[in-house]
Structures are given as C-alpha cells and as structure tokens.
VEXMI-748736 format. One record per residue: x negated, y, z of N, C-alpha, C in turn. Coordinates in Angstrom, 3 decimals. Layout:
<timars>
TIMAR    n_east   n_north      n_up   ca_east  ca_north     ca_up    c_east   c_north      c_up
TIMAR         X         Y         Z         X         Y         Z         X         Y         Z
...
</timars>
This chain:
<timars>
TIMAR    n_east   n_north      n_up   ca_east  ca_north     ca_up    c_east   c_north      c_up
TIMAR   -39.783     8.765    16.553   -40.514     8.862    15.180   -40.337    10.301    14.115
TIMAR   -41.047    10.988    14.159   -40.948    11.686    12.902   -41.718    11.357    11.414
TIMAR   -41.396    12.002    10.383   -41.912    11.366     9.120   -42.374    12.860     8.770
TIMAR   -43.266    12.635     7.792   -44.111    13.656     6.849   -43.709    13.681     5.519
TIMAR   -44.193    14.566     4.868   -44.200    14.556     3.718   -44.860    15.896     2.976
TIMAR   -45.768    15.846     1.808   -46.268    16.828     1.087   -45.991    17.508     0.200
TIMAR   -45.608    19.131     0.351   -44.602    19.463    -1.129   -45.780    20.478    -1.593
TIMAR   -45.940    20.876    -2.635   -46.421    21.723    -3.673   -45.547    22.962    -3.896
TIMAR   -44.990    24.171    -3.905   -44.133    25.101    -4.300   -44.850    26.492    -4.727
TIMAR   -45.033    26.664    -6.006   -45.427    27.752    -6.492   -47.106    27.889    -6.360
TIMAR   -47.280    26.621    -6.388   -49.627    26.938    -6.324   -49.751    26.837    -4.855
TIMAR   -48.529    26.720    -3.832   -48.569    26.408    -2.030   -48.614    25.004    -1.448
TIMAR   -49.186    25.218    -0.619   -48.958    23.656    -0.180   -48.620    23.771     1.505
TIMAR   -47.420    22.536     1.484   -47.072    22.954     3.109   -46.825    21.116     3.159
TIMAR   -47.044    20.922     4.506   -46.353    19.375     5.317   -45.261    19.550     6.116
TIMAR   -44.587    19.215     5.165   -43.307    18.867     5.467   -42.880    17.996     7.281
TIMAR   -42.454    18.435     8.584   -42.318    17.258     9.350   -40.773    17.539     9.554
TIMAR   -40.286    16.437     9.610   -38.744    15.991    10.520   -39.425    15.795    11.622
TIMAR   -38.433    16.532    13.040   -38.274    15.973    13.930   -37.710    15.008    14.221
TIMAR   -38.276    13.730    14.956   -37.220    12.672    14.697   -36.740    12.310    15.891
TIMAR   -36.497    13.208    17.008   -35.670    13.524    17.887   -34.568    14.566    17.823
TIMAR   -34.836    15.305    16.597   -33.474    16.704    16.570   -33.239    16.283    15.132
TIMAR   -32.334    15.377    14.453   -32.193    15.417    12.912   -31.830    16.447    12.769
TIMAR   -32.151    16.708    11.313   -31.596    18.001    10.831   -32.946    19.019    10.747
TIMAR   -33.633    19.007    11.757   -34.691    19.934    11.820   -36.218    19.615    11.276
TIMAR   -36.914    20.484    10.788   -38.328    20.303    10.118   -39.186    21.240    10.663
TIMAR   -40.415    21.375    10.496   -41.467    22.243    10.862   -42.497    21.955     9.315
TIMAR   -42.454    23.514     9.275   -43.193    23.633     7.922   -44.871    24.188     8.210
TIMAR   -45.892    23.305     8.006   -47.010    23.737     8.177   -47.756    24.002     6.776
TIMAR   -48.268    25.790     6.838   -48.758    25.776     5.512   -50.334    25.860     5.029
TIMAR   -50.479    24.837     4.971   -51.866    23.747     4.723   -52.536    25.086     3.445
TIMAR   -52.256    25.150     2.770   -53.180    26.247     1.804   -53.108    27.602     1.992
TIMAR   -52.533    27.796     3.133   -52.291    29.924     3.570   -54.278    30.004     4.264
TIMAR   -53.654    31.363     4.536   -54.849    31.916     5.132   -55.721    31.955     6.329
TIMAR   -54.078    31.905     6.739   -53.886    31.553     8.495   -53.771    30.618     9.261
TIMAR   -54.706    29.658     9.607   -54.914    28.183    10.257   -53.471    28.005    11.537
TIMAR   -52.651    26.861    11.382   -51.703    26.565    11.779   -50.211    27.499    11.683
TIMAR   -50.441    28.240    10.428   -49.074    29.287    10.661   -48.084    28.743     9.372
TIMAR   -47.007    28.315     9.670   -45.916    27.880     8.733   -44.530    28.563     9.913
TIMAR   -43.616    27.368     9.416   -41.983    27.973     9.970   -41.496    26.733    10.265
TIMAR   -40.406    27.044    11.187   -39.425    25.594    11.374   -37.862    26.000    10.548
TIMAR   -37.314    24.925    10.805   -35.616    25.029    10.014   -34.773    24.159    10.513
TIMAR   -33.826    24.494    10.691   -32.717    23.373    10.917   -31.176    23.740    10.219
TIMAR   -30.920    22.273    10.269   -29.611    22.372     9.577   -28.118    22.022    10.642
TIMAR   -27.338    22.795    10.248   -25.993    22.884    11.431   -25.080    22.073    11.488
TIMAR   -25.779    21.305    10.136   -24.821    19.891    10.651   -25.740    18.525    10.594
TIMAR   -26.687    18.854    10.830   -28.224    17.917    11.751   -28.189    16.777    10.903
TIMAR   -27.630    16.830     8.975   -27.972    16.110     8.123   -29.896    16.217     7.065
TIMAR   -29.956    15.283     6.835   -31.040    15.438     6.252   -31.568    16.242     4.841
TIMAR   -32.136    17.028     5.012   -32.950    17.987     3.826   -33.161    17.522     2.162
TIMAR   -32.926    17.970     1.461   -33.244    17.490     0.284   -34.400    18.206    -0.197
TIMAR   -34.928    17.472    -1.206   -36.325    18.174    -1.845   -35.893    19.066    -2.218
TIMAR   -35.074    20.045    -3.036   -34.622    20.804    -3.090   -34.406    21.494    -1.994
TIMAR   -33.843    21.429    -0.711   -33.381    22.308     0.428   -34.743    22.508     0.630
TIMAR   -35.932    21.774     0.851   -36.972    22.607     1.251   -38.284    22.906     0.692
TIMAR   -37.877    22.886    -1.055   -38.506    23.860    -1.821   -37.850    25.106    -1.414
TIMAR   -36.541    25.248    -1.592   -35.820    26.494    -1.190   -36.224    27.245     0.080
TIMAR   -36.352    26.379     1.056   -36.792    26.879     2.276   -38.178    27.643     2.419
TIMAR   -38.926    26.889     1.387   -40.692    27.573     1.308   -40.472    28.937     0.477
TIMAR   -39.809    29.032    -0.581   -39.909    30.302    -1.212   -39.390    30.993    -0.340
TIMAR   -37.738    31.008     0.140   -37.297    32.007     1.176   -38.625    32.513     1.953
TIMAR   -39.503    31.653     2.886   -40.676    31.917     3.353   -41.824    32.868     3.279
TIMAR   -42.333    31.779     1.624   -43.246    33.075     0.816   -42.909    34.174     0.367
TIMAR   -41.588    34.488     0.315   -40.786    35.647    -0.351   -41.102    36.890     0.864
TIMAR   -41.308    36.294     1.814   -41.189    37.335     3.337   -42.801    37.476     3.480
TIMAR   -43.622    36.825     3.412   -45.188    36.930     3.608   -45.793    38.339     2.985
TIMAR   -46.538    39.100     3.710   -47.386    39.802     3.378   -48.256    39.402     2.785
TIMAR   -48.353    39.621     1.608   -49.710    39.309     1.035   -51.205    39.971     1.325
TIMAR   -51.059    41.083     1.971   -52.011    41.461     2.650   -52.389    40.688     3.863
TIMAR   -51.838    40.211     4.613   -52.167    39.503     5.853   -51.847    38.108     6.028
TIMAR   -50.927    37.480     5.428   -50.394    36.318     5.284   -49.536    36.332     6.321
TIMAR   -48.758    36.974     6.788   -48.109    36.658     7.769   -47.202    37.563     7.255
TIMAR   -45.628    36.853     8.275   -44.367    37.347     7.925   -44.319    38.808     8.806
TIMAR   -43.940    40.081     8.465   -44.429    41.380     9.205   -43.415    41.710     9.650
</timars>
C-alpha cells in the first residue's frame, strides 16, 4: 500500500506518494504547476524513509530546474 501527503514549498503544491512496494521511492505530482500530470520521482539508495525536509529539498531542486516559460525541465 502507498501513502501520500500534500506538501507546499515556495507557493507550489505537490502530492508526494510513497511507493508501497519500493521502500524509499517517491513520486511527486506538481498539483499547482502549469502542466497537468507533470512531476518527478526520487529514490533513496538506502531504502529508508525520507523526512519532510528531504521532500522539501527535492521539490526545491526540481523547481530550480524548471523553465518558467514552459513549466518543464528543458
């Protein structure tokens, strides 16, 4: 079973879903973004659970790569 949490970072909203069958792996759906269904995934090499600070850092890293004109990583 997977679990999810809604996270807001720098005014942007993401749903973070833990992959229940793969410990330490997460899918991030960019809810407030300009492109429906767009987001990213992450995985910890140790299979451990990420903290809220880890999720926030991953989201900030993703947002820093997004082209503000297209809403995608180019």
